[in-house]
VOGU-3710 file (C-alpha; in Angstrom, 3 decimals, decimal comma):
1> xxxxxxxxxx> -32,606/29,020/-3,085  -33,695/26,457/-0,181  -33,364/26,371/3,251  -33,809/23,234/5,513  -36,023/22,801/8,952  -36,007/19,143/10,962  -38,689/18,979/12,955  -39,400/16,411/15,325  -42,393/13,712/15,842  -43,192/11,428/18,511
11> xxxxxxxxxx> -39,934/9,815/19,381  -37,729/11,746/17,501  -38,458/11,023/13,875  -36,739/13,227/11,673  -38,774/14,979/8,759  -37,364/17,416/6,322  -39,298/20,242/5,100  -38,398/22,218/2,674  -38,679/26,587/2,721  -37,584/29,381/1,032
21> xxxxxxxxxx> -36,393/32,114/3,635  -35,646/36,031/1,953  -32,437/35,981/1,163  -31,603/33,010/1,472  -28,001/32,758/-0,985  -25,518/29,859/-1,957  -22,255/30,977/-3,562  -22,595/30,159/-7,697  -20,933/27,345/-8,516  -17,233/28,222/-10,170
31> xxxxxxxxxx> -16,163/28,777/-13,443  -14,498/26,060/-15,592  -11,739/27,962/-14,758  -11,823/26,599/-11,272  -13,230/23,250/-11,667  -11,596/21,380/-14,886  -12,203/17,659/-13,259  -15,116/16,413/-11,876  -14,399/12,565/-9,938  -17,685/10,958/-9,088
41> xxxxxxxxxx> -17,259/7,768/-6,696  -20,442/5,926/-6,667  -20,110/3,080/-4,287  -22,955/0,702/-2,921  -25,652/0,135/-0,619  -24,931/2,457/2,752  -27,310/4,821/4,480  -26,418/7,599/5,872  -26,656/6,458/9,746  -25,253/2,806/8,889
51> xxxxxxxxxx> -21,573/5,437/8,564  -22,306/8,521/10,557  -24,865/7,435/12,904  -22,840/8,776/16,178  -20,007/10,870/13,628  -18,015/12,366/14,955  -18,151/10,544/17,917  -16,421/7,043/18,124  -16,411/4,095/20,762  -12,902/3,547/20,747
61> xxxxxxxxxx> -13,006/0,295/22,574  -9,742/-1,311/24,027  -7,989/-2,859/20,715  -9,533/-0,869/18,558  -7,622/2,094/16,787  -8,990/5,274/18,533  -10,914/8,016/16,233  -10,514/11,195/17,749  -12,680/14,306/16,282  -11,180/17,578/15,906
71> xxxxxxxxxx> -12,440/20,557/18,284  -15,204/22,442/16,934  -16,736/19,649/14,335  -19,702/20,084/13,842  -22,455/17,727/14,661  -24,533/15,457/12,304  -28,632/15,014/11,712  -27,385/11,267/13,185  -28,873/9,034/16,055  -28,668/10,221/19,879
81> xxxxxxxxxx> -30,819/10,799/22,712  -34,448/8,292/22,473  -33,098/7,411/18,773  -30,061/5,175/20,853  -32,419/4,332/23,850  -36,568/4,655/22,811  -36,171/4,013/18,793  -39,510/3,544/16,877  -38,577/0,504/15,800  -37,731/-1,016/19,372
91> xxxxxxxxxx> -41,392/0,642/20,565  -43,029/-1,389/17,558  -44,386/-4,572/18,265  -44,709/-5,158/14,753  -41,314/-5,692/14,517  -41,633/-9,131/17,143  -38,549/-10,517/18,702  -36,406/-8,124/16,416  -37,747/-5,217/18,194  -34,667/-3,142/19,456
101> xxxxxxxxxx> -32,694/-0,344/19,375  -30,026/0,955/16,906  -26,773/-0,976/18,006  -23,148/-0,178/17,194  -20,828/-2,979/14,729  -17,247/-3,589/15,794  -14,553/-3,519/12,645  -14,487/-7,273/13,357  -18,068/-7,360/12,487  -17,406/-5,964/9,127
111> xxxxxxxxxx> -18,732/-8,870/7,341  -22,736/-8,338/7,535  -25,717/-9,880/5,215  -27,260/-7,732/2,865  -30,455/-6,350/3,228  -33,966/-6,329/1,357  -34,125/-2,464/-0,546  -36,795/-3,043/-2,868  -38,959/-0,133/-3,693  -41,901/-1,174/-2,112
121> xxxxxxxxxx> -39,954/-2,775/1,059  -38,712/0,155/1,885  -41,917/2,321/1,908  -43,173/0,122/4,369  -40,185/0,425/6,296  -41,033/3,755/6,279  -44,457/3,113/8,114  -46,800/6,270/7,229  -43,283/8,269/7,895  -43,105/6,632/11,744
131> xxxxxxxxxx> -39,812/5,243/10,495  -40,465/2,178/12,436  -40,353/-0,484/10,459  -37,435/-1,763/9,235  -36,450/-5,128/10,831  -39,979/-6,498/9,729  -39,916/-4,716/6,139  -36,587/-4,684/5,245  -34,446/-7,506/7,969  -32,243/-9,896/6,614
141> xxxxxxxxxx> -30,287/-11,988/8,576  -29,268/-14,458/6,859  -26,090/-14,618/5,400  -24,074/-16,513/1,611  -22,836/-19,723/2,259  -19,034/-20,132/3,101  -18,804/-16,505/3,994  -17,336/-14,830/7,681  -20,399/-13,241/8,095  -22,443/-14,165/11,276
151> xxxxxxxxxx> -25,680/-15,566/11,648  -28,020/-12,559/12,052  -31,824/-11,081/13,265  -33,577/-9,357/10,876  -32,454/-6,138/12,960  -29,058/-6,073/11,539  -30,083/-3,292/9,503  -30,556/-1,468/13,010  -26,758/-1,919/13,131  -23,837/0,846/12,307
161> xxxxxxxxxx> -20,670/1,423/12,173  -18,616/4,284/13,485  -14,778/5,606/12,991  -13,386/2,825/14,399  -14,330/0,749/11,601  -14,771/3,418/8,580  -11,925/5,585/10,029  -11,211/7,088/6,327  -14,573/8,391/6,071  -14,739/10,237/8,756
171> xxxxxxxxxx> -11,341/11,366/8,291  -12,318/12,552/5,331  -14,813/14,617/6,594  -13,053/15,816/8,929  -10,944/17,782/6,452  -13,220/18,251/3,639  -17,401/18,804/3,292  -20,237/16,553/4,301  -24,085/16,328/3,874  -26,198/14,880/5,765
181> xxxxxxxxxx> -28,941/16,067/4,091  -28,480/13,977/0,804  -31,239/11,222/-0,541  -31,631/8,279/-3,319  -33,988/10,260/-5,950  -36,403/7,628/-5,357  -37,213/4,271/-3,224  -35,156/1,002/-4,960  -32,246/-0,857/-5,159  -29,165/-0,286/-7,478
191> xxxxxxxxxx> -30,415/0,311/-10,939  -32,535/3,024/-9,968  -29,906/5,101/-8,222  -27,284/4,106/-11,244  -29,420/5,239/-13,455  -30,695/8,810/-11,628  -27,064/8,867/-11,308  -26,652/9,549/-14,837  -30,126/10,153/-16,019  -32,330/11,936/-13,620
201> xxxxxxxxxx> -34,877/9,374/-14,809  -36,620/5,589/-14,327  -39,353/5,813/-16,676  -39,214/5,559/-20,309  -37,860/1,286/-21,213  -37,454/1,272/-24,700  -37,133/-2,874/-24,714  -37,950/-5,903/-22,601  -35,861/-9,338/-22,580  -36,322/-12,776/-21,061
211> xxxxxxxxxx> -40,055/-11,255/-19,874  -41,288/-9,493/-17,224  -42,153/-8,742/-13,497  -44,332/-6,363/-11,214  -41,177/-6,225/-8,650  -38,810/-5,590/-11,824  -40,947/-3,240/-14,472  -44,265/-1,515/-13,923  -46,897/0,611/-16,255  -45,244/3,348/-15,796
221> xxxxxxxxxx> -48,291/5,099/-17,415  -49,733/6,385/-21,093  -47,902/2,818/-21,892  -44,313/3,362/-20,659  -42,714/1,458/-18,461  -40,538/2,142/-15,433  -38,057/0,140/-13,581  -38,519/-1,043/-10,670  -35,678/-3,222/-9,382  -32,278/-4,529/-10,970
231> xxxxxxxxxx> -32,460/-5,382/-14,408  -29,044/-6,266/-16,436  -29,002/-3,699/-19,773  -29,743/-5,789/-22,968  -26,457/-6,797/-25,362  -24,037/-6,383/-23,112  -22,060/-9,760/-23,173  -21,716/-9,955/-19,247  -25,344/-9,465/-18,799  -27,097/-12,574/-17,272
241> xxxxxxxxxx> -29,442/-14,607/-18,983  -31,336/-15,632/-16,202  -31,591/-11,507/-15,238  -34,628/-9,605/-17,032  -32,674/-7,328/-19,240  -33,924/-3,941/-20,438  -32,704/-0,712/-22,809  -33,466/2,621/-21,830  -34,933/5,554/-24,605  -34,044/9,196/-23,528
251> xxxxxxxxxx> -30,668/11,274/-22,838  -28,233/10,886/-20,034  -25,512/12,982/-19,124  -23,109/11,863/-20,943  -25,269/12,262/-24,131  -25,021/16,139/-23,012  -21,337/15,850/-22,746  -20,792/14,879/-25,876  -22,543/17,229/-27,435  -20,480/20,034/-26,188
261> xxxxxxxxxx> -17,478/18,170/-26,396  -16,790/17,387/-23,040  -14,570/14,326/-22,073  -15,776/11,955/-19,916  -15,735/8,228/-19,186  -17,525/5,505/-16,718  -14,578/3,381/-15,081  -15,421/0,231/-13,858  -12,940/-2,450/-13,060  -13,472/-5,770/-14,609
271> xxxxxxxxxx> -14,987/-4,078/-17,533  -11,634/-5,062/-19,978  -12,521/-8,800/-20,411  -8,775/-9,311/-22,078  -6,655/-8,651/-18,572  -6,430/-11,846/-16,432  -6,533/-11,328/-12,947  -3,936/-12,664/-10,443  -6,224/-15,561/-9,329  -6,233/-16,274/-13,073
281> xxxxxxxxxx> -9,695/-15,249/-13,469  -10,460/-13,564/-17,000  -13,482/-12,744/-19,227  -16,524/-12,299/-17,382  -15,622/-14,081/-14,634  -12,585/-11,976/-13,515  -12,798/-12,334/-10,040  -11,827/-11,384/-6,245  -12,341/-12,901/-3,145  -12,400/-10,904/0,160
291> xxxxxxxxxx> -10,207/-11,218/2,973  -13,231/-9,961/4,926  -16,203/-11,935/3,883  -14,245/-14,683/2,837  -16,473/-14,514/-0,409  -15,771/-14,544/-4,082  -17,277/-12,160/-6,206  -16,639/-10,882/-9,817  -15,213/-7,985/-10,320  -17,779/-6,363/-13,080
301> xxxxxxxxxx> -21,493/-6,431/-12,136  -23,526/-5,442/-15,234  -26,248/-3,605/-13,998  -24,088/-1,382/-11,853  -22,673/0,059/-15,340  -25,782/2,869/-15,857  -24,705/3,789/-19,435  -24,540/0,402/-21,065  -28,720/1,043/-20,540  -28,230/3,686/-23,438
311> xxxxxxxxxx> -27,870/2,671/-27,019  -25,849/6,067/-27,424  -23,488/5,336/-24,725  -23,072/1,605/-24,283  -19,916/0,030/-24,928  -21,791/-3,297/-24,917  -18,639/-6,009/-26,297  -16,536/-4,255/-23,759  -14,622/-3,309/-26,835  -10,826/-1,536/-25,661
321> xxxxxxxxxx> -9,734/2,352/-26,217  -7,264/2,289/-29,267  -5,189/4,196/-26,937  -4,514/5,856/-23,389  -4,718/8,837/-25,356  -8,062/8,600/-26,891  -9,796/7,577/-23,266  -12,648/10,034/-22,987  -12,323/11,333/-26,403  -16,058/11,036/-28,191
331> xxxxxxxxxx> -15,693/8,903/-31,108  -13,357/6,113/-29,899  -14,427/2,486/-30,515  -14,651/2,132/-26,316  -17,940/4,769/-26,252  -16,352/6,183/-23,179  -16,806/3,270/-21,127  -13,862/1,717/-18,981  -11,974/-0,283/-16,796  -11,001/1,023/-13,654
341> xxxxxxxxxx> -7,495/0,561/-14,870  -7,462/2,902/-17,718  -8,801/6,196/-15,460  -5,333/5,088/-13,274  -3,564/5,064/-17,288  -5,059/8,455/-18,368  -4,253/10,038/-14,735  -0,410/8,626/-15,154  -0,580/10,187/-18,476  -1,923/13,279/-17,259
351> xxxxxxxxxx> -4,866/13,981/-18,871  -7,878/11,962/-17,261  -11,603/13,108/-18,464  -12,927/16,287/-17,211  -15,659/13,836/-15,893  -15,200/10,424/-14,468  -17,472/7,814/-12,744  -15,547/5,355/-11,038  -16,689/1,930/-9,909  -14,274/-0,507/-7,776
361> xxxxxxxxxx> -14,408/-4,433/-8,088  -17,546/-5,680/-6,445  -15,903/-6,714/-3,421  -14,759/-3,350/-2,730  -17,790/-1,399/-3,277  -19,135/-1,497/-0,037  -22,465/-4,008/-1,153  -23,398/-5,814/2,367  -23,497/-9,793/1,250  -19,634/-9,847/-0,694
371> xxxxxxxxxx> -18,178/-6,614/-0,143  -17,567/-4,671/3,326  -16,697/-1,509/4,985  -12,691/-2,377/5,373  -12,442/-3,748/1,277  -14,039/-0,711/0,253  -12,041/1,797/2,560  -8,611/0,134/0,921  -10,410/1,442/-2,388  -10,950/4,598/-1,620
381> xxxxxxxxxx> -7,818/5,499/0,425  -6,532/4,505/-2,747  -8,103/6,349/-5,935  -7,842/9,654/-3,106  -3,943/9,419/-2,113  -3,525/8,720/-5,963  -6,033/11,757/-7,599  -4,462/14,081/-4,501  -1,065/13,848/-5,138  -1,483/14,705/-8,606
391> xxxxxxxxxx> -0,734/18,264/-10,113  -4,477/18,547/-11,597  -5,811/18,076/-8,026  -6,152/21,750/-7,603  -8,429/21,994/-10,453  -10,583/18,893/-9,060  -13,669/18,288/-6,763  -14,765/14,315/-5,826  -17,500/13,582/-5,281  -18,506/10,336/-3,067
401> xxxxxxxxxx> -21,643/8,920/-2,524  -23,291/5,714/-2,958  -26,527/4,419/-4,687  -29,040/3,475/-2,470  -29,330/2,485/1,397  -29,535/-1,334/1,133  -32,296/-1,235/3,775  -29,909/-0,270/6,188  -32,093/2,111/8,853  -31,706/5,613/8,945
411> xxxxxxxxxx> -33,884/7,755/10,879  -34,356/11,067/8,702  -37,022/10,812/6,100  -36,752/13,205/3,347  -39,778/15,309/1,717  -41,340/13,432/-1,100  -41,194/15,860/-4,093  -42,470/13,500/-6,675  -45,905/11,097/-6,027  -46,704/8,150/-7,609
421> xxxxxxxxxx> -49,619/5,794/-7,349  -50,205/2,721/-8,106  -50,020/-0,954/-7,070  -46,177/-0,585/-5,875  -46,548/2,514/-3,808  -47,974/2,252/-0,100  -46,039/4,912/2,277  -48,967/6,987/2,306  -51,500/4,593/2,116  -52,141/1,657/-0,484
431> xxxxxxxxxx> -51,177/2,616/-3,735  -50,391/6,142/-2,966  -46,760/7,661/-2,174  -46,709/11,511/-1,666  -49,661/13,650/-2,201  -50,728/11,937/-5,721  -50,101/14,710/-7,530  -46,864/16,190/-7,966  -45,818/13,836/-10,506  -42,650/14,698/-12,919
441> xxxxxxxxxx> -43,133/13,367/-16,715  -42,107/10,648/-18,418  -39,397/10,558/-21,679  -41,738/10,183/-23,571  -43,899/13,408/-24,086  -47,314/11,480/-23,792  -46,060/10,006/-20,283  -46,963/13,241/-18,695  -46,645/11,723/-15,066  -44,509/9,090/-15,390
451> xxxxxxxxxx> -45,298/6,559/-12,101  -42,947/4,469/-10,369  -40,952/7,176/-9,192  -41,734/8,367/-5,793  -39,069/9,992/-4,044  -37,108/11,302/-2,192  -35,719/8,041/-1,317  -33,704/6,626/1,754  -30,671/9,165/2,996  -27,257/8,202/1,859
461> xxxxxxxxxx> -23,953/9,707/2,719  -22,473/12,579/0,356  -18,950/13,531/0,891  -17,668/16,603/-1,226  -13,432/16,249/-1,542  -11,683/18,994/-2,949  -8,851/22,259/-2,804  -12,063/23,786/-2,644  -14,483/22,037/-0,073  -14,833/24,232/2,589
471> xxxxxxxxxx> -13,491/22,846/5,771  -14,986/19,977/8,417  -18,683/21,697/7,243  -21,527/19,916/7,031  -23,704/20,653/4,838  -28,201/20,189/5,706  -29,424/21,707/1,653  -31,439/18,864/0,546  -29,742/17,059/-2,256  -30,446/14,200/-3,635
481> xxxxxxxxxx> -28,802/11,923/-6,463  -29,542/13,785/-9,650  -27,923/16,629/-7,714  -24,567/15,380/-9,271  -25,461/15,302/-12,928  -26,829/18,777/-12,374  -23,623/19,555/-10,547  -21,522/18,642/-13,845  -24,430/20,009/-16,418  -24,033/23,490/-14,301
491> xxxxxxxxxx> -20,206/23,570/-14,619  -19,018/21,856/-17,570  -22,983/22,719/-20,021  -23,860/26,492/-18,937  -26,941/24,584/-17,149  -28,320/22,477/-19,687  -30,884/19,985/-18,201  -31,072/16,286/-19,850  -35,023/17,271/-19,793  -37,585/14,008/-20,265
501> xxxxxxxxxx> -38,598/14,671/-16,587  -35,164/14,245/-15,390  -35,134/14,969/-11,442  -31,902/17,068/-12,361  -34,584/19,793/-12,847  -35,840/20,121/-9,555  -32,601/19,076/-7,557  -30,491/20,469/-5,044  -27,490/22,267/-5,587  -24,233/21,129/-4,161
511> xxxxxxxxxx> -22,677/24,667/-3,974  -22,871/25,399/-0,424  -19,883/22,684/-0,059  -17,682/24,427/-1,934  -16,044/28,155/-1,265  -14,360/29,878/-4,092  -13,837/32,935/-2,337  -10,258/31,510/-0,820  -7,568/30,145/-1,888  -7,856/26,769/-2,393
521> xxxxxxxxxx> -6,178/23,756/-0,074  -3,676/22,221/-2,076  -2,373/20,002/0,797  -3,343/16,538/-0,121  -4,967/14,393/3,628  -2,640/10,825/2,662  -4,372/7,851/4,335  -3,483/4,702/5,049  -5,394/1,764/2,582  -5,681/-0,618/6,118
531> xxxxxxxxxx> -6,440/1,899/9,049  -8,180/4,933/7,418  -5,575/7,077/9,322  -2,895/9,524/8,408  0,445/7,352/8,104  2,407/7,063/11,489  6,070/8,271/10,266  8,633/6,229/12,404  12,778/6,923/11,098  13,498/4,906/8,631
541> xxxxxxxxxx> 16,686/2,478/8,683  19,485/4,132/7,051  19,391/2,642/3,307  22,432/1,075/1,207  23,471/2,341/-1,730  22,601/-0,391/-4,596  25,635/-0,842/-6,645  26,106/-2,579/-9,688  22,454/-2,985/-11,112  21,325/-1,922/-14,780
551> xxxxxxxxxx> 17,347/-1,149/-16,166  15,885/-2,670/-18,998  12,377/-2,873/-20,770  12,372/-5,765/-22,432  8,410/-6,011/-23,695  6,055/-5,578/-20,971  8,214/-6,272/-18,081  10,037/-3,765/-16,522  13,303/-5,203/-14,737  15,988/-3,969/-12,625
561> xxxxxxxxxx> 18,727/-6,093/-11,950  20,522/-6,120/-9,259  24,642/-7,508/-10,097  26,052/-6,487/-6,577  24,992/-9,814/-4,955  23,722/-7,385/-2,058  20,086/-9,367/-0,497  19,571/-5,807/0,735  17,750/-3,667/-1,493  16,717/0,325/-1,300
571> xxxxxxxxxx> 15,135/1,225/-4,520  12,770/3,890/-5,115  11,082/4,208/-9,029  9,603/7,619/-10,094  7,336/7,313/-13,212  6,658/11,419/-13,740  5,305/13,115/-17,206  8,558/13,590/-19,344  7,793/17,442/-20,112  7,332/19,105/-16,129
581> xxxxxxxxxx> 8,910/16,691/-13,589  7,420/17,406/-10,546  9,363/15,629/-7,830  6,033/16,471/-5,709  3,756/14,025/-8,196  6,423/11,457/-8,724  5,189/7,999/-6,624  7,666/5,852/-4,716  7,345/2,328/-4,403  10,194/0,776/-1,855
591> xxxxxxxxxx> 11,639/-2,388/-1,775  12,671/-3,953/1,547  15,285/-7,138/2,161  14,740/-9,306/-0,131  13,082/-13,456/1,089  14,887/-16,418/0,808  12,464/-17,243/-2,054  12,578/-14,078/-3,554  14,507/-12,402/-6,690  14,740/-8,587/-7,374
601> xxxxxxxxxx> 13,021/-9,242/-9,738  9,772/-10,481/-8,239  10,422/-8,083/-5,379  9,400/-4,861/-7,472  6,747/-6,393/-9,534  5,130/-6,950/-5,785  5,982/-3,359/-4,915  4,506/-1,837/-8,386  1,752/-4,002/-7,808  0,595/-2,439/-4,807
611> xxxxxxxxxx> 0,084/0,413/-6,281  -3,263/0,578/-7,709  -2,070/-1,203/-10,576  -0,743/1,460/-12,151  2,654/-0,500/-14,009  0,335/-2,916/-14,946  -1,016/-0,101/-17,351  2,478/1,995/-17,603  5,060/-0,825/-18,322  4,809/-1,031/-22,266
621> xxxxxxxxxx> 5,311/2,862/-22,217  8,291/2,689/-19,994  11,488/4,084/-20,827  14,752/4,143/-18,831  16,402/7,450/-18,600  18,500/7,552/-16,137  19,640/4,813/-13,374  21,831/4,861/-10,228  21,736/8,474/-9,521  22,833/8,765/-5,419
631> xxxxxxxxxx> 20,591/11,311/-3,373  20,344/10,910/0,190  22,374/8,005/0,599  20,366/5,846/-1,778  20,077/5,343/-5,674  17,236/6,643/-7,818  16,000/5,209/-11,351  13,802/7,682/-12,806  11,262/6,785/-15,659  9,075/8,885/-17,816
641> xx> 6,726/8,469/-20,227  7,362/7,632/-24,362
//
């Protein structure tokens, strides 16, 4: 296994080197008996320093919700000392007026501009390992028209948030484990990160549509092509006709899971083209408008869905699953590609897949420009609150990470484990990235050295959230995005690898962040979606029993009707598995006093919609089994799945 040494050069420029000390050991991955579910939450465009630069110390300025770390919280390889006051980017005159030190963004500044994060420009920002040309190479201060982000200089990409803004992430790091040496497999934008997540390979383009561009596709050697930029999948009915489109050859981890009979699925909001959003949008145009950025964005982004590039795992017409029971299963028409609400439906039914990849609507994915850390936090907390409350939580590992850095500054350079030589490579001089010798092969056997895959790229956050995660733990084992498919392969596939030059074969393991020598900590960390902190408990007003109510199920609509004429409503609705009623896993939805323009029916609709759209998926399968059951001074109605 590998250990890590962090060296400093000049003005504390971090460079990671690998060593192999005698006796170094990492706990073996748990057997399938301990891990039955792996959930991968794959967000967008955040570097490690952008969210964790000063962890665990937040500024806690007046008017901001304070964050106070637990005693004994370990430090991370973040920004401190000269990196904050004499940063290499501040000292580099090539940055011009944007030569500044890193600076903090307040919660009120959550809406920001997107940065450049292309393959070549990121290498230029690294400047031969000096890490001092981020504003000059990647900085973007302009913002989309109509949004709430303020105009900023190119030095914006040196800015970072702390626990006063990304409170939920810092709280998860306190309870569970995180890595401060987790990197992109290669330099470059979203598609490269997504492909490396599922296949560890960006070489092997099988077909191209709508032309080509050296900024998007390059000669990978021996007649092959390597993806370098954001292309759409050929045939996806939501792909843009104005964007270059490709199909990829080779295998991905989904193929391996299918061959082994392991259930799995990719769940991305907006994939269900039959659904209608609250604003009336539907089809490929389903969208939301962020209250933080002020910008509308389509929910589904085709180039964020990596399995669509491979014919074996694509669902190009977005066909719906045959049933909730078929979600994750091999052979169904949906071919493992689903909407996010399908994950919640499978979760509610008690049989979500062994491996699940989750992607929110674009406005909640963290991508600067159209998303932000506040909207992102609401999604993450909703999902993690839900998963942690389930009986299956005791056998679940959640891996939370991001696809690329967006060009946000990170001071720590990872090892270059895979080199590349060609016109797009500049890290170590014109035409070269790395030593030029260690180059992984491509998909085709004839491609002995696949070019355009230099890495590791920028450092990203990674959190491991599980009852088996080491508590309040920071791991410095060098890992990368392809360590995630490697983890899945080790848990479910007896270590079988993808092959074809995939990064999974040379990637470090995530095992050090898990501890199976102790009983799992099954106490969930339930947070507030708005604040990112544990909800503050306050004495609840004495509820008033609901009298004279009836419960009916008509078509897709659940109705609870109050015949008493009393406008004061206290209602709890629990949805549970009929075969194993577990009060701890029941989900509550509370109403309050009805407003003048509300009916009881609309209040219940509003309440259930706030519960992660769970009821939207379940209503056709609900049956009332009892109602008006007195408990603790109020009435409860219990429902169970048909």
